[in-house]
DSSP file (Angstrom, degrees, kcal/mol; ACC not computed):
  #  RESIDUE AA STRUCTURE BP1 BP2  ACC     N-H-->O    O-->H-N    N-H-->O    O-->H-N    TCO  KAPPA ALPHA  PHI   PSI    X-CA   Y-CA   Z-CA
    1    1 A M              0   0    0      0, 0.0     2,-0.4     0, 0.0     0, 0.0   0.000 360.0 360.0 360.0 137.3   89.4  -49.8    8.9
    2    2 A K        -     0   0    0      2,-0.0     2,-0.4     0, 0.0     0, 0.0  -0.696 360.0-143.7 -89.7 136.6   90.5  -51.3   12.1
    3    3 A K        +     0   0    0     -2,-0.4     2,-0.3     2,-0.0     0, 0.0  -0.889  47.6  92.9-102.5 134.1   89.5  -49.7   15.4
    4    4 A G        -     0   0    0     -2,-0.4     2,-0.4     0, 0.0    -2,-0.0  -0.973  66.6 -72.1 172.8-170.6   91.9  -49.7   18.3
    5    5 A F        -     0   0    0     -2,-0.3     2,-0.2     2,-0.0    -2,-0.0  -0.863  38.6-120.7-114.4 146.1   94.6  -47.7   20.1
    6    6 A T     >  -     0   0    0     -2,-0.4     4,-2.0     1,-0.1     3,-0.5  -0.469  27.4-112.9 -79.6 157.2   98.2  -47.1   19.1
    7    7 A L  H  > S+     0   0    0      1,-0.2     4,-2.5     2,-0.2     5,-0.2   0.863 117.6  54.0 -58.0 -37.3  101.1  -48.2   21.2
    8    8 A S  H  > S+     0   0    0      1,-0.2     4,-2.0     2,-0.2    -1,-0.2   0.865 106.3  51.7 -69.0 -32.6  101.9  -44.4   21.8
    9    9 A E  H  > S+     0   0    0     -3,-0.5     4,-2.4     2,-0.2    -1,-0.2   0.911 110.9  46.7 -68.9 -41.4   98.5  -43.7   23.0
   10   10 A I  H  X S+     0   0    0     -4,-2.0     4,-2.6     2,-0.2    -2,-0.2   0.902 111.8  50.3 -66.1 -39.0   98.6  -46.5   25.5
   11   11 A L  H  X S+     0   0    0     -4,-2.5     4,-2.0     2,-0.2    -1,-0.2   0.876 110.3  50.3 -61.6 -39.2  102.0  -45.6   26.7
   12   12 A I  H  X S+     0   0    0     -4,-2.0     4,-1.8     2,-0.2    -2,-0.2   0.917 110.9  49.1 -67.4 -41.2  100.9  -42.0   27.3
   13   13 A T  H  X S+     0   0    0     -4,-2.4     4,-2.2     2,-0.2    -2,-0.2   0.909 112.6  47.9 -68.4 -39.8   97.8  -43.2   29.2
   14   14 A L  H  X S+     0   0    0     -4,-2.6     4,-2.5     1,-0.2    -1,-0.2   0.902 109.9  53.3 -59.4 -39.1  100.0  -45.5   31.4
   15   15 A G  H  X S+     0   0    0     -4,-2.0     4,-1.6     2,-0.2    -2,-0.2   0.828 109.2  48.6 -70.2 -33.8  102.5  -42.6   31.9
   16   16 A V  H  X S+     0   0    0     -4,-1.8     4,-2.2     2,-0.2    -1,-0.2   0.850 111.1  48.9 -72.9 -40.0   99.6  -40.3   33.2
   17   17 A I  H  X S+     0   0    0     -4,-2.2     4,-2.8    -5,-0.2    -2,-0.2   0.951 110.9  52.3 -70.5 -41.6   98.2  -42.9   35.5
   18   18 A G  H  X S+     0   0    0     -4,-2.5     4,-2.9     2,-0.2    -2,-0.2   0.900 109.8  47.6 -53.4 -45.5  101.8  -43.5   36.9
   19   19 A V  H  X S+     0   0    0     -4,-1.6     4,-2.2     2,-0.2    -1,-0.2   0.945 112.4  48.6 -62.7 -50.3  102.3  -39.8   37.5
   20   20 A V  H  X S+     0   0    0     -4,-2.2     4,-1.9     2,-0.2     5,-0.2   0.926 113.6  48.1 -56.2 -47.4   98.9  -39.5   39.3
   21   21 A A  H  X S+     0   0    0     -4,-2.8     4,-2.9     1,-0.2     3,-0.5   0.971 109.6  52.9 -57.4 -54.3   99.7  -42.6   41.4
   22   22 A A  H  < S+     0   0    0     -4,-2.9    -1,-0.2     1,-0.3    -2,-0.2   0.854 112.7  45.0 -51.0 -40.8  103.1  -41.2   42.2
   23   23 A I  H  < S+     0   0    0     -4,-2.2     4,-0.4    -5,-0.2    -1,-0.3   0.828 119.4  38.0 -75.8 -32.2  101.6  -38.0   43.4
   24   24 A T  H  X S+     0   0    0     -4,-1.9     4,-1.9    -3,-0.5    -2,-0.2   0.724 100.5  72.1 -95.9 -23.2   98.7  -39.5   45.5
   25   25 A L  H  X S+     0   0    0     -4,-2.9     4,-2.7    -5,-0.2     5,-0.1   0.867  93.5  53.4 -63.5 -39.9  100.4  -42.5   47.1
   26   26 A P  H  > S+     0   0    0      0, 0.0     4,-2.2     0, 0.0    -1,-0.2   0.900 109.9  48.0 -60.7 -40.4  102.6  -40.6   49.5
   27   27 A S  H  > S+     0   0    0     -4,-0.4     4,-2.4     2,-0.2    -2,-0.2   0.871 110.8  51.1 -70.7 -34.7   99.8  -38.7   50.9
   28   28 A L  H  X S+     0   0    0     -4,-1.9     4,-2.5     2,-0.2    -1,-0.2   0.962 110.0  49.7 -64.7 -45.7   97.7  -41.9   51.3
   29   29 A I  H  X S+     0   0    0     -4,-2.7     4,-2.4     1,-0.2    -2,-0.2   0.911 111.7  49.2 -55.6 -47.8  100.6  -43.6   53.1
   30   30 A T  H  X S+     0   0    0     -4,-2.2     4,-2.1     1,-0.2    -1,-0.2   0.861 110.6  49.9 -61.0 -40.9  100.9  -40.6   55.4
   31   31 A K  H  X S+     0   0    0     -4,-2.4     4,-2.4     1,-0.2    -1,-0.2   0.929 110.5  50.3 -65.6 -41.6   97.2  -40.6   56.2
   32   32 A C  H  X S+     0   0    0     -4,-2.5     4,-2.9     1,-0.2    -2,-0.2   0.909 110.5  48.3 -57.3 -48.0   97.4  -44.3   56.9
   33   33 A R  H  X S+     0   0    0     -4,-2.4     4,-2.8     2,-0.2    -1,-0.2   0.890 112.2  49.4 -64.3 -36.7  100.3  -43.8   59.3
   34   34 A R  H  X S+     0   0    0     -4,-2.1     4,-2.8     2,-0.2     5,-0.2   0.967 111.5  49.8 -64.2 -50.5   98.5  -40.9   61.2
   35   35 A Q  H  X S+     0   0    0     -4,-2.4     4,-2.3     1,-0.2    -2,-0.2   0.933 111.7  49.0 -56.2 -49.6   95.4  -43.0   61.4
   36   36 A E  H  X S+     0   0    0     -4,-2.9     4,-2.8     1,-0.2    -1,-0.2   0.937 113.0  46.4 -54.1 -48.4   97.5  -46.0   62.9
   37   37 A A  H  X S+     0   0    0     -4,-2.8     4,-2.1     1,-0.2    -2,-0.2   0.913 111.2  51.3 -64.9 -36.7   99.2  -43.7   65.4
   38   38 A A  H  X S+     0   0    0     -4,-2.8     4,-2.3     2,-0.2    -1,-0.2   0.896 111.2  49.9 -59.4 -43.9   95.9  -42.1   66.4
   39   39 A T  H  X S+     0   0    0     -4,-2.3     4,-2.7     2,-0.2    -2,-0.2   0.927 110.8  48.1 -61.5 -50.2   94.4  -45.7   66.9
   40   40 A K  H  X S+     0   0    0     -4,-2.8     4,-2.3     1,-0.2    -1,-0.2   0.840 110.2  51.7 -68.5 -29.3   97.3  -46.8   69.0
   41   41 A L  H  X S+     0   0    0     -4,-2.1     4,-2.6     2,-0.2    -1,-0.2   0.903 109.9  49.9 -64.4 -44.1   97.1  -43.6   71.2
   42   42 A E  H  X S+     0   0    0     -4,-2.3     4,-2.5     2,-0.2    -2,-0.2   0.927 111.9  48.5 -58.1 -47.7   93.4  -44.2   71.8
   43   43 A K  H  X S+     0   0    0     -4,-2.7     4,-2.5     1,-0.2    -2,-0.2   0.946 112.6  47.7 -62.1 -45.0   94.1  -47.8   72.8
   44   44 A F  H  X S+     0   0    0     -4,-2.3     4,-2.8     1,-0.2     5,-0.2   0.896 111.6  50.6 -55.1 -44.3   96.9  -46.7   75.1
   45   45 A H  H  X S+     0   0    0     -4,-2.6     4,-2.6     1,-0.2    -1,-0.2   0.927 112.1  48.0 -63.4 -41.8   94.7  -44.0   76.7
   46   46 A T  H  X S+     0   0    0     -4,-2.5     4,-2.7     2,-0.2    -2,-0.2   0.914 112.2  47.6 -68.7 -41.4   92.0  -46.5   77.3
   47   47 A I  H  X S+     0   0    0     -4,-2.5     4,-1.8     2,-0.2    -1,-0.2   0.953 114.0  45.8 -61.1 -49.7   94.2  -49.1   78.8
   48   48 A I  H  X S+     0   0    0     -4,-2.8     4,-2.0     2,-0.2    -2,-0.2   0.866 113.6  52.2 -63.3 -38.1   95.9  -46.7   81.1
   49   49 A N  H  X S+     0   0    0     -4,-2.6     4,-2.6    -5,-0.2    -1,-0.2   0.953 110.2  46.4 -58.9 -51.6   92.4  -45.2   82.1
   50   50 A Q  H  X S+     0   0    0     -4,-2.7     4,-1.8     1,-0.2    -1,-0.2   0.798 111.2  53.1 -70.3 -29.2   91.0  -48.6   82.9
   51   51 A A  H  X S+     0   0    0     -4,-1.8     4,-2.2     2,-0.2    -1,-0.2   0.870 108.6  49.4 -70.5 -36.7   94.2  -49.4   84.9
   52   52 A V  H  X S+     0   0    0     -4,-2.0     4,-2.5     2,-0.2    -2,-0.2   0.915 110.7  51.2 -58.0 -49.6   93.8  -46.2   87.0
   53   53 A K  H  X S+     0   0    0     -4,-2.6     4,-2.2     2,-0.2    -2,-0.2   0.866 109.5  49.4 -57.8 -39.3   90.2  -47.1   87.6
   54   54 A M  H  X S+     0   0    0     -4,-1.8     4,-1.8     1,-0.2    -1,-0.2   0.938 111.6  48.8 -70.9 -44.7   91.0  -50.5   88.8
   55   55 A S  H  X S+     0   0    0     -4,-2.2     4,-2.9     1,-0.2     5,-0.3   0.884 110.9  50.3 -59.5 -37.3   93.6  -49.1   91.1
   56   56 A I  H  X S+     0   0    0     -4,-2.5     4,-2.6     1,-0.2    -1,-0.2   0.903 109.9  50.9 -62.1 -44.9   91.2  -46.6   92.4
   57   57 A A  H  < S+     0   0    0     -4,-2.2    -1,-0.2    -5,-0.2    -2,-0.2   0.807 117.8  39.5 -63.0 -30.2   88.6  -49.3   93.0
   58   58 A E  H  < S+     0   0    0     -4,-1.8    -2,-0.2     2,-0.1    -1,-0.2   0.881 132.4  21.1 -84.0 -47.9   91.2  -51.4   94.9
   59   59 A H  H  < S-     0   0    0     -4,-2.9    -3,-0.2     1,-0.3    -2,-0.2   0.520 105.1-118.1-105.8 -10.7   93.0  -48.7   96.9
   60   60 A G     <  -     0   0    0     -4,-2.6    -1,-0.3    -5,-0.3    -2,-0.1  -0.241  58.6 -23.4  90.0 171.5   90.6  -45.8   97.0
   61   61 A E  S    S-     0   0    0      1,-0.1     2,-0.7    -4,-0.1    -4,-0.0  -0.164  71.2-107.4 -56.0 148.7   90.9  -42.4   95.6
   62   62 A I        -     0   0    0      2,-0.0     2,-0.5     1,-0.0    -1,-0.1  -0.685  41.4-176.9 -82.4 120.1   94.4  -41.0   95.0
   63   63 A D        -     0   0    0     -2,-0.7     2,-0.8    -3,-0.1     5,-0.0  -0.965  12.1-159.9-121.0 122.2   95.0  -38.5   97.7
   64   64 A L        -     0   0    0     -2,-0.5    -2,-0.0     4,-0.1     5,-0.0  -0.888  12.4-157.1-108.3 110.4   98.2  -36.5   97.7
   65   65 A D     >  -     0   0    0     -2,-0.8     4,-2.9     1,-0.1     5,-0.2  -0.174  38.6 -87.6 -79.5-179.8   99.0  -35.0  101.0
   66   66 A N  H  > S+     0   0    0      1,-0.2     4,-1.3     2,-0.2     5,-0.1   0.871 128.0  48.9 -57.1 -35.1  101.2  -32.0  101.4
   67   67 A K  H  > S+     0   0    0      1,-0.2     4,-0.9     2,-0.2    -1,-0.2   0.905 114.4  45.2 -68.0 -40.0  104.4  -34.1  101.7
   68   68 A N  H  > S+     0   0    0      1,-0.2     4,-1.2     2,-0.2     3,-0.3   0.833 104.0  62.7 -65.2 -39.4  103.5  -36.1   98.7
   69   69 A R  H  < S+     0   0    0     -4,-2.9     3,-0.5     1,-0.3     4,-0.3   0.886 103.8  50.8 -65.0 -37.0  102.5  -32.9   96.7
   70   70 A E  H >< S+     0   0    0     -4,-1.3     3,-0.5     1,-0.2    -1,-0.3   0.808 111.0  49.2 -66.0 -29.0  106.3  -31.8   97.1
   71   71 A D  H >< S+     0   0    0     -4,-0.9     3,-2.9    -3,-0.3     7,-0.3   0.677  84.2  89.3 -81.0 -16.8  107.4  -35.2   95.8
   72   72 A T  T 3< S+     0   0    0     -4,-1.2    -1,-0.2    -3,-0.5    -2,-0.1   0.721  86.6  53.2 -65.4 -18.6  105.1  -35.2   92.7
   73   73 A S  T <  S+     0   0    0     -3,-0.5     2,-0.6    -4,-0.3    -1,-0.3   0.613  89.2  97.8 -85.9  -8.3  107.8  -33.4   90.7
   74   74 A N    <>  -     0   0    0     -3,-2.9     4,-2.2     1,-0.2     5,-0.2  -0.655  66.1-154.4 -80.0 119.5  110.2  -36.1   91.7
   75   75 A A  H  > S+     0   0    0     -2,-0.6     4,-2.2     1,-0.2     5,-0.2   0.794  93.4  57.4 -71.4 -26.1  110.5  -38.8   89.0
   76   76 A E  H  > S+     0   0    0      2,-0.2     4,-2.2     1,-0.2    -1,-0.2   0.913 106.8  47.9 -65.5 -41.1  111.5  -41.4   91.4
   77   77 A Y  H  > S+     0   0    0     -6,-0.3     4,-2.6     2,-0.2     5,-0.2   0.932 114.1  47.6 -62.6 -46.5  108.3  -40.9   93.4
   78   78 A I  H  X S+     0   0    0     -4,-2.2     4,-2.9    -7,-0.3     5,-0.2   0.947 112.3  48.7 -56.7 -49.5  106.2  -41.0   90.2
   79   79 A E  H  X S+     0   0    0     -4,-2.2     4,-2.3     1,-0.2    -1,-0.2   0.889 111.7  47.9 -64.6 -37.9  107.9  -44.1   89.0
   80   80 A K  H  X S+     0   0    0     -4,-2.2     4,-2.2     2,-0.2    -1,-0.2   0.896 113.2  49.0 -70.0 -39.4  107.4  -45.9   92.3
   81   81 A W  H  X S+     0   0    0     -4,-2.6     4,-2.6     2,-0.2     5,-0.4   0.929 112.7  49.8 -65.9 -42.8  103.6  -44.9   92.5
   82   82 A Y  H  X>S+     0   0    0     -4,-2.9     4,-2.4    -5,-0.2     5,-1.7   0.926 112.0  45.5 -61.5 -43.1  103.2  -46.1   89.0
   83   83 A K  H  <5S+     0   0    0     -4,-2.3     5,-0.4     1,-0.2    -1,-0.2   0.906 118.1  43.6 -66.3 -42.2  104.9  -49.4   89.6
   84   84 A E  H  <5S+     0   0    0     -4,-2.2    -2,-0.2     1,-0.1    -1,-0.2   0.811 128.0  24.9 -75.1 -28.8  102.9  -50.0   92.8
   85   85 A N  H  <5S+     0   0    0     -4,-2.6    -3,-0.2    -5,-0.2    -2,-0.2   0.706 130.1  25.1-112.8 -17.2   99.5  -48.9   91.6
   86   86 A I  T ><5S+     0   0    0     -4,-2.4     3,-1.9    -5,-0.4     4,-0.4   0.800 102.1  67.8-112.3 -42.7   99.3  -49.3   87.8
   87   87 A T  G > <S+     0   0    0     -5,-1.7     3,-1.3     1,-0.3    -4,-0.1   0.763  91.5  64.1 -65.6 -24.6  101.6  -51.9   86.5
   88   88 A K  G 3  S+     0   0    0     -5,-0.4    -1,-0.3     1,-0.2    -2,-0.1   0.787 102.8  51.5 -63.9 -25.6   99.8  -54.9   88.1
   89   89 A Y  G <  S+     0   0    0     -3,-1.9     2,-0.4   -38,-0.1    -1,-0.2   0.511 104.9  64.9 -84.9  -7.4   96.9  -54.1   85.9
   90   90 A I    <   -     0   0    0     -3,-1.3     2,-0.5    -4,-0.4    15,-0.2  -0.961  64.2-156.1-121.8 134.1   98.8  -54.0   82.7
   91   91 A K  E     -A  104   0A   0     13,-3.4    13,-2.9    -2,-0.4     2,-0.5  -0.925   9.5-157.1-108.7 133.5  100.6  -56.8   81.0
   92   92 A T  E     -A  103   0A   0     -2,-0.5     2,-0.3    11,-0.2    11,-0.2  -0.935   9.6-169.6-114.4 126.6  103.3  -56.0   78.7
   93   93 A I  E     -A  102   0A   0      9,-2.1     9,-1.6    -2,-0.5     2,-0.5  -0.779  10.5-149.5-110.4 150.9  104.4  -58.4   75.9
   94   94 A K  E     -A  101   0A   0     -2,-0.3     7,-0.2     7,-0.2     2,-0.2  -0.986  18.9-126.6-120.9 128.9  107.3  -58.4   73.7
   95   95 A E    >   -     0   0    0      5,-1.6     3,-1.4    -2,-0.5     2,-0.1  -0.460  33.6-101.1 -69.2 135.9  107.2  -59.8   70.2
   96   96 A E  T 3  S+     0   0    0      1,-0.3    -1,-0.1    -2,-0.2     3,-0.1  -0.314 102.3   2.7 -54.4 126.3  109.8  -62.3   69.3
   97   97 A G  T 3  S+     0   0    0      1,-0.2     2,-0.3    -2,-0.1    -1,-0.3   0.778 116.7  97.4  63.9  25.9  112.7  -60.8   67.1
   98   98 A S  S <  S-     0   0    0     -3,-1.4    -1,-0.2     2,-0.1     0, 0.0  -0.985  71.2-143.4-143.5 153.8  111.2  -57.4   67.4
   99   99 A E        +     0   0    0     -2,-0.3    -1,-0.1    -3,-0.1     2,-0.1   0.557  69.6 113.8 -89.8  -7.3  111.5  -54.3   69.4
  100  100 A K        -     0   0    0     -4,-0.1    -5,-1.6    -6,-0.1     2,-0.4  -0.334  45.9-170.2 -68.3 141.3  107.7  -53.7   69.3
  101  101 A K  E     -A   94   0A   0     -7,-0.2     2,-0.4    -2,-0.1    -7,-0.2  -0.952   7.8-158.4-128.9 149.8  105.8  -54.0   72.5
  102  102 A Q  E     -A   93   0A   0     -9,-1.6    -9,-2.1    -2,-0.4     2,-0.4  -0.969  12.2-138.8-131.0 149.7  102.2  -54.1   73.2
  103  103 A C  E     -A   92   0A   0     -2,-0.4     2,-0.4   -11,-0.2   -11,-0.2  -0.875  22.5-171.4-106.2 137.1  100.3  -53.2   76.5
  104  104 A L  E      A   91   0A   0    -13,-2.9   -13,-3.4    -2,-0.4    -2,-0.0  -0.980 360.0 360.0-127.0 138.1   97.4  -55.6   77.3
  105  105 A L              0   0    0     -2,-0.4   -13,-0.1   -15,-0.2    -1,-0.1   0.423 360.0 360.0 -88.4 360.0   94.9  -55.1   80.1
């Protein structure tokens, strides 16, 4: 008597493996994307934090007087402050043929 598996047993086993893979694969992809986003956010936070520290080391503490406190809700004031104090410590590169950008300190 020969020992082995029939074709139907092999096909059923492969079918079960396929169903289990189809169920678990989306959750693994989602977990991977979340981890990737978290890592990018941590990198962004680190870069911005270092740029602020470098700006403080060069210009001193950030002090908003009463006049500037009124302007802090003004987007133009915030953008100007950011460009004057932070952008010189951050290099932004654009990948060829892509919309992706990276911040480098």
